[in-house]
N, C-alpha and C positions, 0 to 999 in steps of 0.2 A: 296506592292507586289500584284501579281495577280494569281488567279487560272484559268487555261484554261479548259473550258468544250469543249472537242473534240468529236463531234458527229461521231459515227463510227458504228451505229447499223443497217444500211440498208442491204438488202439482194440481191440487184442488179437485181431485176426482169426486169427492163426496158433495162438493158444492155445485157440481154440474157446469163448470165454466170451461171455456176453450183456452184458458190461460191459467197460470198459477194464481191461486186465490189471493195471495198477498199483493198481486198487482191489480186486482179488482178495485173499483172506486167505491169508497165509503164516504158519503157526503161530498163527492167530487174529488177525493184525495185517495191515492193508492193505500190500501190497508197497511202495507209495510211502513209507510211514512210516520204513522202515529208512534210506533215504538222507537223509531229512529229519533224523532224530535224529542221525546221524553228523555231518552238516554243522552242526547246531545246537551240537555240542560243540567245534567248531573256532573258537578265539578270533579268528583273522584273517579269518573269513568273517562279515561284518556285514550282508550282504544276500543274500536268496535270490530269484531271479527264476524263477518257476514257471509253466509253461504247462499248459493243460488242454484236453482234447478238447471240441470244440463241444457244447454242451448238457449238459456235465457239471460246470459251474463250482460249483454248489451242493454237490455231493458232495465236491469237492476242498476247498472251504471248510469243510465239516463235519469232514473229516479234520484240517485245521489246528487247528480248535477242540478237537477231542477229544483230540489228543495234545499240546496246549499248546506248540507250536513258538514259542520266544521270539524267534528271529532274525526281523527284519522281512521279510515276504514280499510281493512284487509279483506279481500274477497277470496273465498274458497269454494270450489265446486262441491255440491251436495253429494253425500254418499247414498247408498241404496236403502238406508233406514235412518231414523232419527239418531239412534245409538251410534251408528258408524259416522254420521255427520259430526257429532260432538267429538268423537275420537280424532277425526281428521282436522278439526278446527283447533283443538287444544295446543298442538305444537306451534301454532301461529300466535298464541297469546304471549305478550311480552311481560306481563305482570305476574306476581306470585299469587295473586288472588283473582278469581274470575266470577262473573255473574252470568247466568244463563237465562235467556228469555226467548220467546218465539214471536215472530211477526204476527201470527194468527191471534194474538191477544192484544188488540189495538187499544183497549181501554186501560192499559197500565198507566200509572201516574208516576210523576217524579218522586212523590212521597213513598210509593212502594219500593223504589230503588233505594232511597235514602234510609228507610226503616231497616232494610236488610244490612246495609253498610254499617248502620249504627249498632247493630247487635254485637254483643261481646263475643259471640261464638263464631268459629271459622266457617262452619258448614250449616247453612240455614235455608229453609224453604218457606215461602208463603203457603199457608194451608187454611182451609175453612172447615167448620163442623159439617157433618153430613146430616141433612134434615129429613132423611127417609131411612127406612129399615133395609138392611142388606143381609143376605144369607149365603153361606157357602153351599154349592150344589155340585152334583155330578152332571155335567152337560150331556153325557151320553145316555144315562138312564132317566134324566130329568128328576132325580131324587134330591130332596133337601138333605144335606149331610150334617147339619149342626146349626149353631147360631153364633152371632157376633155381637159384641157389646158396642153399640153405636157411639158411646162417649169415648171409646178408645180408638176410634177411627177418624181420619181426616181426609178431606178431598185435597189432593196435592195440586198446587198451582205453581205458576212461574210469575215473577222471576225467583231464582234461587242463587245463593252465593256459596262458593267453595274455596278452600285452599287448593290451588292448582296441583300441588303435590298429591293431596288426597284423591282428587278427581282422576289424575293420571294413574295412580295406583289402582283405583277401582276399575278403570277401563282395562288396564293391563290384566288384572285378575279375571275379569269377565271374558276377555279374549282367550285366556288360557283354559277357562272352563267351558268355552263355546256357548256362552250365555248372552242374550240380548235383552236389554231393559228398555221400557218405554219412557222412562224419565230418570233423572240422576240422583235425586235425594234417596230413594230406596236403594239404588245401586251402591252409593257410597256407604249407606248404613249397613247393608248386607255384607259389605267388605270388611266392616269392623271399625270404621271411623265414626265418631259421634256426629249425629246430625240432629239439629233442633228445628223447631218451627215457630213462626210468629203468625199472628192472625192476618189473613188476607181479606178480600172482599168478594162478595158474590157478583159484583159488577165486572170483575176482571176475568171474564170467561173466554173460552177459545171459540173463535168463529170457525165452524165446521160445515154448517148447512146453510141453505138460503134463509131459513128462519133466523139463525144466529146473525146473519148479515143484516137483516131487517131490524132485529133487536138492537144491535150495536149502533145502527144509524139513528134509531130512536133515542138512545141514551146519549149520543154525541150531539144532539140537536142543541142549538143556542138557546139560552134561557128565554130570550125574547119571544121565541116561537111558542112557549108555554102560555104566554099572555094573550095569544090570538083568540 
């Protein structure tokens, strides 16, 4: 069985809202609800560890009540970064294996979770090919410093799954080295634990800007609207 770490601690600064973006309505439903409902449908997820922005606990609890999420939920106050939030949520996970997702990716599917769980590997991330050229640069001098092979690069997505022990070890070593990571697949890999990837979907994007919000709403529209 798996514990789901569902990151929900952002305050929505880039989307220009007066509330956390995960509480904004997407086709009439708070963004947070989409990931909760998908996770609630996955039989092998029997615990959700959900964080919340400071001072927004009551609103998150109201969402859980309103949408009748039956999987047991443990609430944890968000840290001052994504990295610190995962570290704070890990001790609350009751299973030996964990899945990490974020509420800001509302187009996640039940199949995404089940494909991760079905993988024979312990540490796995959804990833997609990069469709554009990227280059290493010196941001101070604005010089291009080399080249990168695009077929050896991937766009890192969530959800991801990990052995809880490997993830804890990676976070402990990052703390010792005073390093902060923006996601956990590279953190675990850099620590020395094998991490694999499976193909994700370009639909499973992160809602960050008002344009992202509109795009997500378009993709979530009922099929009958396409017939109008």
